[in-house]
Steps between C-alpha positions, in 0.01 A plus 500: 500500500454211750129472581294312759134415433251471788169361394287197586321472168674282239349687206625832632846363545494368150385843365778678695767252379382541137526879530849485654620246240462781238798669663815285528651742755228400754550179698246340734710369790212366711117466522322515835144374541418738787641789698673291766698306233597832345633629836700179545634498142599866524709439807707239307505640147392862470389596150528841333122515472203309641168473313258470790140389488265636764249228584676174609471236775701505824648848446350758260696741278471795735643326802764321291606836361522642853715210624731496196560871523593459868721192463640484143395820322480506126280644229143365501239546223147396579365289212147379548175438316303826468702732720214746518276251680774469766584871512486514887751210524717664228532812714580288804769308309653826372493636851696195607764567233372375166594730212198473272226260386377365165258239369616146429552447118212313333621151419261437210568828321550446123798738504734392778738796445223752521352342808845490669610855406343690801671263748832507320490875469433528878789262576732708288396814683570335837832375365597859415393619840695237693818501290554871440783667685444874456195562282422837646747691286315380191165579649533869550265722303645795316517831676225741422384845583358558848157640559509863597303495826541304821220254598338560836416129521744284695578164341601150627643291217519128571684232310446132571519156337498141639320503834330821407124437541535400869748782569276762334195375691688534827630851415184639347274363777705688757443834328200720594228605256614863528865409414651842395677381185444335170635147455620349171594132497704308240454127567658245271181327388349408164226737383254212519522520879539878558131580517422216732798581722381864527148382596640251755728763658210746506309253725803486738540876533312805618661687210358481146715265297459478120699467179683800359352632176676685225510875555384520862659686791579336826253605777538505879338201663499290186734215418559438127647174363681467163265292289656407166814316374640839403692724737319755714666840487440861579437719197664840473193671653487274803225272377543120484541313169610171358791431253658199338847655532744381597391175326814319616428535871470152655221622732167614366387725657835613634533663840829666390331659202221637719736628775725667240206673336397627845842651554486670157139613485330512844526851648364426844620329812529119477597196703629187330432146643650182367345184633557123468596370156739290295786664305621854502216713348446819687837522673657752269176695472474518878861621514419773247203609715718517806770692321231741377405577864202271544473278811521128413415176679597141429338199670727295722618147444304342789160604370564470124357189328783538248795724610617595154392845395528661846835329552628650177381838615677464830826409319470819300432711809174586334291485821472771758334249722504118505187388686288199581177491302286561806681833570479653151140641531587686823832627348305640200253681725791642703696614196197658334414690821854649500598523127865557430621401849597144404648548153858460609454273800574137519281266704538125556301255696169539676513868610147557370338196653 
């Protein structure tokens, strides 16, 4: 993998180079001392992955991420000292298109391999995400028995990745406190950030936003977010649970795994929403939802920070409606007010604005 490093601290660059040197398949093609240099370098020699610091002179990591994703889009991993101290900026960078975040390896650690392993594992995961062609067939859970009764609760199932925090904040903030459906969100984010992300989104929304816990049932007016590195699924009785299977899925948690479990195990009405994100995760699951009679929405290209996942859904004809982000909240309210009416319709553009 060809990698660009963006960091103004010489010790941090040395630590990153040392970690990457443990893997001969990784090549550092350039090092930028600030965000502006990174934007310039990217326009000339775009890497497979950028390791982006947050706090830098001239142009910080958030704005550099935003500009790179607009001009020379590629995978970006935030690598900075003590990511939890900079949680707000991490969410902003992920909203601009960064995939994930991790601490800078400790240079003086006695075991270089141990210190480098979290970063290298994260790079491997991103490599699988960006290089896979059709992972969704391998990511399907096994069919299981359906619960006997139909749930009276309506459900909105949302899948999102790079660009997600900002997109979710926009969508959730537009929904009223008495929103008449339960919401379950699968965001590609490390478990270390899931709780903080839920708290941050809760501050942006009139709805209650919190992490999904093992064994609970979705509730109207509450948005639940997957909160581990395992997959969030529906159990046979309609409750939520976490599972390591399928272990080979390149995305953890996987939107496809969640959407497929919904098709198999949720006995109520549901709407599927696939927002901004890199790769294809969620496209096949959204298609399965639509084929099962649920109404489905994909975010449009113009408002997506990364037009990967919704683009894949559009290519599969998985979306009943392709809408700008600002129209989705109104579309959800309209569809929930008239359940069943939109299941087989196709909508494009800004009809709901």
